ZATORLO-620969 format. One record per residue (C-alpha): x, y, z. Coordinates in steps of 0.001 Angstrom, whole numbers, padded with zeros to 6 digits. Layout:
N
> east,north,up
> X,Y,Z
...
END
This chain:
402
> east,north,up
> 159026,064319,192735
> 156234,062605,190962
> 153773,065274,192082
> 156026,068031,190706
> 156171,066446,187226
> 152450,065796,187236
> 151735,069450,188034
> 154079,070686,185283
> 152520,068332,182721
> 149044,069495,183643
> 150090,073138,183374
> 151622,072462,179941
> 148408,070888,178700
> 146444,073859,179913
> 148833,076248,178128
> 148623,074304,174871
> 144830,074199,175095
> 144661,077935,175773
> 147025,078731,172894
> 145046,076539,170539
> 141837,078219,171639
> 143338,081666,171034
> 144536,080634,167590
> 141135,079212,166687
> 139419,082382,167869
> 141862,084493,165862
> 141249,082323,162815
> 137495,082711,163206
> 137885,086451,163626
> 140086,086515,160535
> 137513,084614,158537
> 134583,086741,159704
> 135860,090217,160547
> 139582,090347,159791
> 142444,090952,162134
> 143620,094378,163200
> 146150,096219,161029
> 144675,094430,158003
> 146530,091202,158800
> 145399,087832,157513
> 146273,084448,158882
> 145347,082585,155687
> 146427,083122,153063
> 149458,084750,154625
> 150189,088343,153743
> 148164,091517,153445
> 144612,091485,151996
> 143279,094012,149437
> 141242,096750,151124
> 138695,099015,149543
> 136600,101918,150818
> 133247,103062,149417
> 131646,106450,150027
> 127845,106190,150442
> 125291,108911,151036
> 123817,106617,153680
> 125224,103362,155034
> 121618,102254,155478
> 122305,099933,158379
> 125318,098071,156961
> 127301,096694,159884
> 130808,095392,160405
> 131048,091780,159268
> 128553,092128,156392
> 129440,090216,153250
> 130994,091735,150134
> 129643,089997,147039
> 130573,089943,143352
> 128071,088259,141029
> 126425,086511,143989
> 129699,085049,145279
> 131211,086239,148608
> 134637,087781,148021
> 135205,089651,151312
> 133696,091350,154322
> 132974,094780,155719
> 135637,095650,158318
> 134443,099078,159421
> 131721,101701,158943
> 132620,105333,159601
> 131586,108892,158862
> 133510,111433,156840
> 131711,114764,156556
> 128182,114033,155341
> 129169,110694,153831
> 129370,107177,155226
> 132634,105371,154540
> 132332,101585,154355
> 135681,099795,154581
> 135959,096327,153006
> 138526,093551,152931
> 138599,091600,149653
> 140494,088410,148911
> 143674,088748,146858
> 142314,086465,144134
> 139521,088982,143406
> 141735,092061,143514
> 142255,094673,142262
> 138999,096528,141555
> 139024,098872,138562
> 137861,102463,138500
> 134251,102827,137375
> 133075,099802,139373
> 129730,100243,141149
> 129238,099548,144880
> 125635,098934,145929
> 123998,098128,149265
> 121423,095340,148949
> 119032,093424,151204
> 119966,089828,151825
> 116814,088809,153758
> 113401,090145,154670
> 114829,090942,158125
> 116747,093839,156546
> 120129,092106,156692
> 122279,093900,154127
> 125461,093322,152187
> 127651,095243,149733
> 127581,094189,146105
> 130383,095157,143740
> 129849,095375,139991
> 133406,095497,138634
> 134354,096767,135196
> 137432,096020,133167
> 139750,098006,130966
> 140094,101025,133287
> 142768,101956,135762
> 142897,099919,138970
> 142056,101228,142424
> 145046,100666,144711
> 144630,098893,148030
> 143104,101331,150478
> 141527,103389,147678
> 137955,104692,147712
> 134997,104267,145376
> 133510,107779,145024
> 129912,108488,146042
> 128787,109028,142430
> 129615,105357,141816
> 127735,103997,144844
> 124010,103243,145198
> 122041,103223,148436
> 118607,101550,148527
> 115583,103413,149829
> 114087,101909,152971
> 110351,101724,153482
> 110557,104073,156446
> 112399,106607,154277
> 109626,106277,151707
> 107034,106920,154412
> 108960,109898,155790
> 108930,111469,152319
> 105114,111524,152357
> 103081,114348,153860
> 101130,113609,157095
> 097749,113264,155362
> 099116,110767,152839
> 100806,108773,155597
> 097546,108680,157548
> 095611,107476,154512
> 098232,104849,153785
> 097993,103701,157371
> 094210,103366,156988
> 094678,101345,153806
> 097161,099018,155516
> 094817,098574,158476
> 091879,097812,156198
> 094045,095382,154245
> 095001,093658,157478
> 091342,093473,158504
> 090446,092049,155109
> 092965,089213,155280
> 092318,088445,158936
> 091248,084810,159247
> 091913,084127,155568
> 095188,082301,156106
> 093952,079086,154492
> 092574,080974,151500
> 095835,082898,151078
> 097855,079672,151303
> 095598,078084,148685
> 096005,081164,146498
> 099775,080949,146815
> 099655,077273,145833
> 097554,078171,142797
> 099973,080957,141920
> 102753,078394,141967
> 100840,076216,139523
> 100008,079278,137431
> 103667,080202,137295
> 104550,076707,136076
> 101760,076657,133483
> 102520,080172,132257
> 106143,079314,131535
> 105514,077888,127983
> 103497,080950,126850
> 106140,083234,128309
> 108818,081272,126479
> 106798,081702,123279
> 106653,085441,123857
> 110378,085456,124518
> 111065,083615,121244
> 108995,086225,119363
> 110606,089188,121046
> 111687,090711,117717
> 108139,090499,116346
> 106760,092059,119510
> 109314,094856,119199
> 108157,095467,115609
> 104519,095531,116749
> 105302,098016,119506
> 107293,100143,117048
> 104426,100133,114537
> 101960,101048,117278
> 104227,103910,118275
> 104380,105122,114668
> 100597,104815,114376
> 100144,106807,117587
> 102475,109508,116279
> 100585,109675,112966
> 097257,109916,114807
> 098675,112663,116989
> 099866,114537,113892
> 096438,114071,112255
> 094561,115203,115347
> 093420,118434,113681
> 092322,116626,110519
> 090369,114093,112563
> 088734,116917,114483
> 087715,118616,111257
> 086392,115308,109925
> 084282,114797,113035
> 083052,118400,112813
> 082122,117936,109144
> 080317,114692,109965
> 078394,116494,112686
> 077478,119256,110229
> 076280,116689,107685
> 074185,114954,110326
> 072751,118299,111372
> 071878,119217,107797
> 070256,115837,107274
> 068275,116312,110468
> 067167,119763,109249
> 066123,118318,105888
> 064408,115328,107424
> 060969,116420,106190
> 062309,117050,102669
> 064023,113673,102570
> 060826,112007,103786
> 058870,113793,101030
> 061437,112760,098403
> 061294,109141,099507
> 057489,109279,099461
> 057574,110790,095955
> 059973,108103,094764
> 057618,105499,096206
> 054746,107020,094252
> 056824,107079,091069
> 057723,103435,091495
> 054045,102646,092127
> 053059,104456,088933
> 055801,102674,087066
> 054561,099318,088319
> 051004,100212,087306
> 052205,101283,083847
> 054129,098078,083303
> 051372,095886,084691
> 050053,093823,081764
> 052588,095299,079324
> 055500,093072,080124
> 055316,091315,076734
> 055226,094644,074876
> 058240,095858,076818
> 060011,092607,076034
> 059199,092897,072310
> 060413,096504,072310
> 063699,095510,073914
> 064093,092660,071426
> 063490,095067,068515
> 065814,097686,069938
> 068702,095244,070170
> 069297,094855,066369
> 068536,098558,065860
> 071236,099472,068359
> 073599,097108,066557
> 072873,098807,063224
> 073293,102242,064799
> 076649,101168,066167
> 077722,100078,062669
> 076432,103331,061135
> 078105,105467,063778
> 081306,103512,063346
> 081257,104140,059602
> 080366,107820,060029
> 083070,108253,062636
> 085617,106910,060159
> 084728,109727,057760
> 083980,112521,060186
> 086712,111888,062699
> 089697,113031,060563
> 087703,115968,059106
> 086117,117474,062215
> 088474,120438,062090
> 087655,121160,058456
> 083909,120816,059114
> 084085,123278,062020
> 086047,125689,059849
> 083494,125378,056986
> 080493,125929,059248
> 082258,128909,060784
> 082725,130457,057337
> 079210,129597,056086
> 077383,130939,059125
> 077965,134687,058420
> 077389,134186,054690
> 074050,132482,055228
> 072994,135104,057718
> 073927,137912,055294
> 072043,136299,052412
> 068912,135710,054469
> 068917,139140,056072
> 068923,141151,052776
> 065620,142746,051557
> 064519,144330,048277
> 062896,147749,047782
> 059519,146353,048663
> 060789,144892,051959
> 060812,141307,050721
> 063627,139019,051787
> 065930,138138,048904
> 066655,134538,048043
> 069873,133299,046538
> 069554,130411,044130
> 072140,127813,043342
> 073398,128146,039773
> 074357,124738,038465
> 077445,124636,036264
> 077084,121458,034281
> 080698,121602,033214
> 081829,121402,036797
> 079105,119164,038200
> 079911,116168,036052
> 082424,113480,036859
> 084840,113564,033907
> 088040,111542,033676
> 089699,114572,032058
> 089440,118279,032676
> 086348,119906,031118
> 087268,123289,029602
> 083626,124388,029922
> 083955,124337,033740
> 083933,127883,034989
> 083157,129761,031701
> 079569,130437,032648
> 077989,128055,030133
> 074628,126728,031233
> 072493,123758,030428
> 071056,123797,026892
> 067660,122929,028261
> 068067,125843,030604
> 069098,128062,027687
> 066076,126992,025641
> 063881,127601,028567
> 065507,130977,028934
> 064963,131869,025238
> 061375,130789,025425
> 060959,132814,028477
> 062526,135809,026722
> 060174,135526,023714
> 057272,135342,026041
> 058600,138301,027911
> 059074,140251,024661
> 055581,139407,023524
> 054185,140201,026809
> 056105,143408,026906
> 053813,144752,024214
> 050844,144391,026522
> 050648,146623,029521
> 051949,144899,032648
> 049839,145037,035744
> 051112,146866,038761
> 052721,144288,041094
> 051099,143912,044455
> 053764,143795,047133
> 053571,140709,049304
> 053324,141248,053015
> 056718,141226,054691
> 057017,138707,057518
> 058086,139970,060873
> 061094,137617,060880
> 062369,134990,058568
> 061853,131401,059858
> 065471,130526,059203
> 066592,133533,061221
> 064359,132257,063979
> 066263,128991,063906
> 069550,130883,064029
> 068292,133026,066936
> 068809,136292,065000
> 065259,137653,065365
> 064978,140698,067568
END
């Protein structure tokens, strides 16, 4: 009897232990991969599921993490194929659901050993994706693996890259201590470069203005490319002309040197005379300035009238000088003085303009007439014509001689 109860108790303990083990395993599976039929042990109920269509799953496996802003929010439950697309199924906790349309799903590397996870970049304000919905392929991003990069290269490029990698490996072989020291120095450099980088960050607006101004300057230089080319061409032409006239320029400089030598010889010993001349010229220049200032006060307002008068007198003078008598002699016009008009009188002189002449002139005229009458009784000699000049001197001054 005692043996029967002992066997039943032992069997019960084994059953309880087995059940507990199964429950623990199920809980672990739920936490890591999820239960079949999208069931969840904790929290109870149905989780939010989401599918993402990728061009390439890129090695994402079942059980990979699903992350939002660096925080795990779920796990990958399955990876399948639909046509030429890879469908990654994910289970996301209810507290992070639902995901809105327009959210981006991206496959990222978690470690250098190529372990990958799915990162979601949710957006707000759009319609929600229901549980079991799919993120379209135009809203998913697949990283490019290094082997895919190599496969995109042609065979020659791959071979050259392989040679470079081999040479790089040969170069760093046995330099582990040096590389470690370099890494330590880079760490210190990173720490020391932080304040300058912070300074640059604080002057980001100024740097943007500098870059903008440099861009504008580059555009202006590009627009002025033709003008700059013409300027350079003109400068080359000038240099060429100067090179061609090198002998002439050398002769001119030599001549200037001779002139300066002659000037020095001329001034040698005459410095005092030159000084006295300059001293004497100074008051003369002052007096000329005063005289010119006075003359300018009179002539300035009447320049138009003076030009008009000279314009009228020029043909009259030329006509009077150019006339000849019967013997070929140039005639001279004499100024007849009208004493009535040439006197300054406070009142009008009625004699002005009536042809009256100076009494002395009249007496001289009468005497001259008596002499002429007396002389008229005697025979007058035949006048000898004076030789006619080839051109009158005044006409020479006026430039009228032919």
